[in-house]
Every structure is written in structure tokens, then in C-alpha cells.
C-alpha positions as semicolon CSV with decimal commas, in nm:
position;residue;x (nm);y (nm);z (nm)
1;M;-1,040;2,489;-1,897
2;T;-1,201;2,597;-1,568
3;K;-1,184;2,389;-1,252
4;D;-1,552;2,295;-1,286
5;Q;-1,498;2,189;-1,647
6;S;-1,196;1,982;-1,546
7;Q;-1,395;1,803;-1,276
8;E;-1,683;1,744;-1,517
9;R;-1,446;1,596;-1,773
10;A;-1,293;1,372;-1,507
11;E;-1,638;1,243;-1,412
12;E;-1,713;1,170;-1,778
13;R;-1,387;0,978;-1,815
14;S;-1,458;0,773;-1,503
15;Q;-1,781;0,658;-1,663
16;E;-1,600;0,543;-1,977
17;R;-1,462;0,189;-1,994
18;S;-1,100;0,202;-1,885
19;T;-0,828;-0,061;-1,912
20;V;-0,645;-0,115;-1,584
21;A;-0,351;-0,346;-1,523
22;V;-0,281;-0,482;-1,174
23;L;0,076;-0,586;-1,103
24;G;0,059;-0,837;-0,819
25;P;-0,304;-0,951;-0,765
26;G;-0,260;-1,048;-0,399
27;G;-0,467;-0,930;-0,104
28;V;-0,483;-0,564;-0,202
29;G;-0,430;-0,600;-0,577
30;G;-0,679;-0,883;-0,611
31;L;-0,946;-0,689;-0,424
32;L;-0,895;-0,377;-0,635
33;A;-0,885;-0,579;-0,957
34;A;-1,213;-0,752;-0,872
35;L;-1,387;-0,428;-0,774
36;V;-1,273;-0,243;-1,086
37;A;-1,376;-0,537;-1,308
38;R;-1,715;-0,560;-1,136
39;A;-1,768;-0,193;-1,219
40;G;-1,741;-0,278;-1,589
41;H;-1,381;-0,185;-1,663
42;R;-1,131;-0,408;-1,839
43;V;-0,872;-0,551;-1,597
44;I;-0,546;-0,725;-1,684
45;C;-0,372;-0,894;-1,391
46;L;0,004;-0,942;-1,419
47;A;0,149;-1,236;-1,226
48;G;0,344;-1,560;-1,254
49;D;0,231;-1,845;-1,477
50;E;0,040;-2,039;-1,213
51;T;-0,153;-1,741;-1,080
52;A;-0,224;-1,608;-1,429
53;R;-0,370;-1,944;-1,535
54;A;-0,591;-1,959;-1,226
55;L;-0,723;-1,607;-1,283
56;R;-0,797;-1,668;-1,650
57;T;-0,988;-1,984;-1,562
58;D;-1,173;-1,891;-1,244
59;G;-1,157;-1,512;-1,217
60;I;-1,117;-1,348;-0,878
61;R;-1,344;-1,460;-0,596
62;V;-1,400;-1,207;-0,318
63;R;-1,552;-1,266;0,023
64;S;-1,628;-0,937;0,194
65;G;-1,867;-0,807;0,454
66;R;-1,867;-0,466;0,292
67;F;-1,856;-0,551;-0,078
68;G;-2,039;-0,884;-0,065
69;D;-1,932;-1,221;-0,200
70;F;-1,878;-1,218;-0,576
71;T;-1,660;-1,343;-0,859
72;A;-1,516;-1,107;-1,121
73;A;-1,380;-1,213;-1,458
74;V;-1,039;-1,067;-1,541
75;E;-0,771;-1,111;-1,803
76;A;-0,429;-1,229;-1,688
77;D;-0,080;-1,243;-1,832
78;T;0,281;-1,269;-1,719
79;E;0,372;-0,927;-1,858
80;L;0,209;-0,615;-1,997
81;R;0,176;-0,641;-2,375
82;E;-0,027;-0,327;-2,460
83;P;-0,080;0,027;-2,331
84;V;-0,330;0,072;-2,046
85;D;-0,494;0,369;-1,878
86;A;-0,339;0,281;-1,544
87;C;-0,123;0,012;-1,389
88;L;-0,169;-0,047;-1,015
89;I;0,145;-0,175;-0,844
90;T;0,041;-0,386;-0,547
91;V;0,343;-0,609;-0,483
92;K;0,555;-0,596;-0,169
93;H;0,855;-0,365;-0,186
94;T;1,086;-0,666;-0,157
95;A;0,950;-0,797;-0,490
96;L;0,934;-0,464;-0,671
97;D;1,246;-0,483;-0,887
98;A;1,159;-0,825;-1,027
99;A;0,792;-0,734;-1,072
100;L;0,869;-0,422;-1,273
101;E;1,023;-0,641;-1,543
102;R;0,663;-0,729;-1,628
103;V;0,585;-0,363;-1,709
104;R;0,826;-0,219;-1,962
105;P;0,807;0,162;-1,994
106;E;0,774;0,151;-2,373
107;V;0,471;-0,081;-2,346
108;L;0,294;0,117;-2,072
109;G;0,254;0,411;-2,308
110;D;0,121;0,720;-2,131
111;G;-0,071;0,515;-1,874
112;L;-0,046;0,612;-1,510
113;L;0,168;0,402;-1,280
114;V;-0,001;0,385;-0,938
115;P;0,215;0,232;-0,663
116;F;0,034;0,110;-0,350
117;L;0,363;0,053;-0,170
118;N;0,485;0,098;0,185
119;G;0,753;0,360;0,246
120;V;0,827;0,700;0,096
121;E;1,121;0,649;-0,141
122;H;0,963;0,446;-0,423
123;P;0,806;0,741;-0,617
124;A;1,152;0,878;-0,702
125;T;1,268;0,533;-0,816
126;L;0,964;0,486;-1,037
127;R;0,986;0,837;-1,184
128;A;1,346;0,776;-1,285
129;R;1,235;0,467;-1,476
130;Y;0,894;0,567;-1,614
131;G;0,891;0,948;-1,615
132;A;0,749;1,192;-1,362
133;A;0,421;1,259;-1,538
134;R;0,317;0,892;-1,521
135;V;0,367;0,818;-1,149
136;A;0,070;0,872;-0,916
137;P;0,146;0,732;-0,568
138;A;-0,142;0,602;-0,358
139;V;-0,195;0,470;-0,008
140;I;-0,470;0,232;0,096
141;R;-0,615;0,149;0,436
142;V;-0,762;-0,198;0,421
143;E;-0,727;-0,549;0,561
144;S;-0,736;-0,790;0,271
145;T;-0,566;-1,128;0,228
146;R;-0,511;-1,367;-0,062
147;T;-0,586;-1,716;0,069
148;A;-0,521;-1,886;-0,267
149;P;-0,456;-1,766;-0,622
150;G;-0,762;-1,560;-0,713
151;V;-0,930;-1,597;-0,371
152;I;-0,951;-1,279;-0,161
153;E;-1,075;-1,236;0,197
154;H;-1,158;-0,873;0,274
155;G;-1,182;-0,852;0,652
156;S;-1,205;-0,481;0,735
157;P;-1,529;-0,279;0,725
158;F;-1,340;-0,011;0,531
159;A;-1,132;0,035;0,217
160;E;-0,996;0,388;0,188
161;I;-0,760;0,518;-0,082
162;D;-0,567;0,843;-0,098
163;L;-0,442;0,917;-0,451
164;T;-0,181;1,181;-0,519
165;G;0,091;1,273;-0,769
166;E;0,270;1,604;-0,773
167;S;0,359;1,577;-1,144
168;V;0,032;1,431;-1,274
169;P;-0,246;1,655;-1,413
170;R;-0,534;1,678;-1,166
171;G;-0,787;1,572;-1,428
172;R;-0,612;1,238;-1,474
173;L;-0,608;1,176;-1,098
174;D;-0,978;1,260;-1,071
175;A;-1,058;1,024;-1,358
176;L;-0,866;0,737;-1,200
177;A;-1,030;0,806;-0,864
178;G;-1,365;0,769;-1,037
179;V;-1,262;0,432;-1,179
180;L;-1,141;0,304;-0,841
181;A;-1,453;0,423;-0,658
182;A;-1,703;0,309;-0,921
183;A;-1,786;-0,035;-0,782
184;G;-2,137;0,053;-0,671
185;P;-2,252;0,254;-0,368
186;T;-2,021;0,057;-0,136
187;G;-1,707;0,099;-0,347
188;P;-1,380;0,210;-0,189
189;T;-1,365;0,561;-0,048
190;V;-1,122;0,747;-0,275
191;R;-0,974;1,092;-0,220
192;V;-0,742;1,289;-0,445
193;V;-0,490;1,469;-0,225
194;D;-0,268;1,756;-0,340
195;D;0,019;1,715;-0,092
196;E;0,215;1,404;-0,191
197;A;0,466;1,422;0,094
198;A;0,191;1,458;0,353
199;T;0,001;1,164;0,203
200;L;0,299;0,926;0,208
201;W;0,427;1,035;0,548
202;A;0,082;1,012;0,705
203;K;0,093;0,640;0,636
204;M;0,461;0,607;0,721
205;S;0,410;0,779;1,058
206;F;0,149;0,521;1,150
207;L;0,306;0,218;0,987
208;A;0,667;0,243;1,104
209;P;0,608;0,218;1,482
210;F;0,339;-0,047;1,432
211;A;0,551;-0,262;1,198
212;L;0,881;-0,230;1,383
213;L;0,746;-0,307;1,730
214;T;0,505;-0,589;1,645
215;T;0,778;-0,757;1,441
216;R;1,056;-0,704;1,694
217;Y;0,860;-0,855;1,982
218;G;0,645;-1,100;1,788
219;V;0,321;-0,982;1,950
220;A;0,001;-0,819;1,830
221;L;-0,076;-0,449;1,866
222;G;-0,268;-0,490;2,192
223;E;0,042;-0,620;2,369
224;V;0,266;-0,356;2,211
225;R;0,048;-0,072;2,341
226;T;0,044;-0,215;2,694
227;R;0,368;-0,403;2,768
228;H;0,577;-0,182;2,538
229;R;0,387;0,144;2,579
230;E;0,690;0,356;2,670
231;E;0,883;0,238;2,366
232;L;0,579;0,288;2,142
233;T;0,531;0,644;2,268
234;A;0,897;0,728;2,211
235;L;0,898;0,576;1,863
236;V;0,581;0,761;1,764
237;A;0,742;1,089;1,876
238;E;1,056;1,016;1,672
239;T;0,859;0,925;1,360
240;A;0,643;1,237;1,392
241;A;0,957;1,453;1,421
242;V;1,098;1,304;1,100
243;S;0,764;1,350;0,924
244;R;0,751;1,717;1,022
245;A;1,110;1,765;0,905
246;C;1,004;1,625;0,566
247;G;0,726;1,883;0,542
248;A;0,436;1,662;0,649
249;P;0,233;1,738;0,964
250;A;0,219;1,466;1,227
251;D;0,061;1,456;1,573
252;P;0,192;1,186;1,811
253;A;-0,123;1,205;2,025
254;V;-0,343;1,133;1,724
255;A;-0,125;0,838;1,625
256;L;-0,140;0,686;1,973
257;A;-0,518;0,729;1,979
258;R;-0,542;0,540;1,649
259;Y;-0,335;0,253;1,786
260;D;-0,556;0,239;2,095
261;A;-0,869;0,220;1,877
262;F;-0,755;-0,085;1,679
263;P;-0,853;-0,439;1,786
264;P;-0,588;-0,581;2,021
265;D;-0,517;-0,881;1,798
266;T;-0,416;-0,662;1,500
267;K;-0,086;-0,764;1,341
268;S;0,131;-0,570;1,098
269;S;0,204;-0,707;0,752
270;M;0,575;-0,708;0,837
271;Q;0,503;-0,923;1,142
272;R;0,302;-1,166;0,928
273;D;0,589;-1,184;0,680
274;A;0,830;-1,261;0,966
275;E;0,604;-1,537;1,097
276;A;0,583;-1,690;0,748
277;G;0,957;-1,667;0,688
278;R;0,914;-1,419;0,401
279;P;1,152;-1,128;0,331
280;L;1,076;-0,820;0,539
281;E;1,009;-0,469;0,407
282;L;1,253;-0,348;0,671
283;D;1,456;-0,127;0,439
284;A;1,150;0,033;0,279
285;I;1,004;0,120;0,620
286;G;1,273;0,131;0,889
287;G;1,561;0,204;0,653
288;A;1,376;0,487;0,481
289;L;1,286;0,636;0,819
290;L;1,651;0,637;0,928
291;R;1,771;0,785;0,599
292;A;1,518;1,067;0,624
293;A;1,620;1,130;0,984
294;D;1,987;1,150;0,882
295;R;1,912;1,393;0,599
296;H;1,732;1,630;0,835
297;G;1,945;1,582;1,144
298;V;1,667;1,429;1,355
299;S;1,772;1,203;1,642
300;V;1,589;0,867;1,636
301;P;1,764;0,634;1,883
302;V;1,464;0,407;1,941
303;A;1,400;0,356;1,571
304;R;1,769;0,302;1,504
305;G;1,792;0,039;1,776
306;L;1,486;-0,150;1,653
307;V;1,607;-0,155;1,294
308;R;1,946;-0,283;1,408
309;E;1,785;-0,558;1,616
310;L;1,565;-0,667;1,326
311;E;1,862;-0,668;1,091
312;E;2,061;-0,880;1,336
313;P;1,805;-1,087;1,531
314;E;1,900;-1,247;1,858
315;E;1,909;-1,621;1,903
316;P;1,555;-1,771;1,926
317;E;1,597;-1,879;2,289
318;E;1,693;-1,521;2,387
319;L;1,389;-1,378;2,214
320;E;1,154;-1,637;2,357
321;G;1,098;-1,445;2,676
322;N;0,953;-1,159;2,475
323;R;0,698;-1,374;2,298
324;R;0,345;-1,447;2,405
325;H;0,261;-1,813;2,477
């Protein structure tokens, strides 16, 4: 089959009705589930009993400046009970092991497993459990929050997805990209990217400094890039060095320019988890960064210090001076 024929077949498949499972219909998963369902595909959300009942009864309600306000009907269950074309994994890394019990490999069939997870180590874990040919990692750039079961607030003017998978046939990736992007002319922007390492590390290089510093000091990005500029610059340089050692290009100047372009009140998801008393994705982000640095002999003293401080937080009164009132 020629490249043109493969692309044509992928486009045809994207127009067919697919069945997509969404493991963890929270801010990101709920938004994607609603958009895919609105495009005419069958969607099965996998969640706990309470959330599953709410979704079966009321569907998913989305409020979005870009996608409009709408409600999408979806199916919902506590576990996957039949093969699907793709299963999107949109839980936090801290909940991954328990969530995967809802998706048994023998039930998934030959469906693609698409993790939208922070960090860079999860593809190997998932491939060991489900097989290399079924795991297609993805990254998403979006601000989306679940305010109640089945209620999604999409706050960013963008929703951009990079889909990759070094062991997955390109035609399958193209077909899935078509499904994800099919929600009308304002659907998510979806790209299929050949270089998996570059895709995952591009997000990691941006996320790690942002998450570690906003969480450590309990302040939004605007204060990090002013009061803690020197530390931010050093951490960005360390993260870029690790990324390059892992075979993924990274430019510290570009990363700093991106931070400077964001609204000053922007918070990281790790910071929001800390404020809410939820478990932190510290190992998936900071821990993975340190392990990669150790493998490649890259010195990362700033990152190492921040991870240590977040693992062993100071007493509240000692930290108070670092917090904004």
C-alpha cells in the first residue's frame, strides 16, 4: 500500500463510527469523551459507580468558549466489558495502577491504548502489560476542569493533541487522529508525530520546571518567573540537558519564552493537587527526570533539591514566608 493509499484509508476509517472508551472522564477525559460523542462516535466512559451513574443519566455537559456549550450522551460502566477501537487513559499517574484494573488486556482486544499521562516512563509500563503494538502515547495542551461528575469547564482557547507510538502502524494513528479531531470545524488540533521520545520530552521539558517550582513555593507562574527567575532559568537548563541526552531536542530560551507568554495567574496541576490535599505526581515528573539524568550522567542539582524538598516538606510556618498573601 502506498503512503497516499494509507492516508486515504485512514481518512475513510475516521469517518466510520468508532467505539472509544475513556478511562477517567475528568477534566481532560470528560472533554474528549464529549467531543468524540458529539462527532457521532460511540463512547464508553469507565469510572466509579457514582460517576458512571451520573454520566448514564445526564451525559457530559461541556461549557467552552471554543467548542460551545453542549451536552453529549455517553455510555458508562465501571469496567471495560467488550473490545473497543481505542481506550483513552486520562487519569492521574497516581491513580493509574488502580484504574487499569478496569481495562483487562484480554477484553481490550486489539484496540489502541492511548495514555494522556504526565511523565515519560508510562509507555514502557503499559507495553509490558498490553503489548507494544497497542500503546499509542499522546500529549494534550489544554486547560479543562471537572467541576462535578459529568460537568466540564474548558477554559483555554486551545486544545492541541500530539499522537505518537513507535510500535503502532501509522494508518491506525492517522485513523484515531481523525476520530479525535472530528468534532466539527473547531475540534481539537491533532497531529501524528513520528518521534515518540521528542513528543514526550517536549511536554516534560515544559512541565517539570513549571510543576516543581509552582508547587514548591505555592505561587502561580507569574511569581515564579519574577521572584524565582534565577531558579527557573537553572531548572529549565537542567531539564533541557536531560531531554537532549534522551534524544529529544530542547531549547531553554524557547521554554522561558513560553513561560513568559502565559497568564501570570497560571497554576500547574501538581500545585492544584497540593492545594487540595491530593497525592502529587511527583514521582512521575520529578522522579522520572532524576532517573533519566542518572542514566545519562547529567548533573541536575536544582531539580534534585526541589524534588527532595517536595518529598520532605518543611513545617508550614517555615514555608509561610514563601507564600503569597
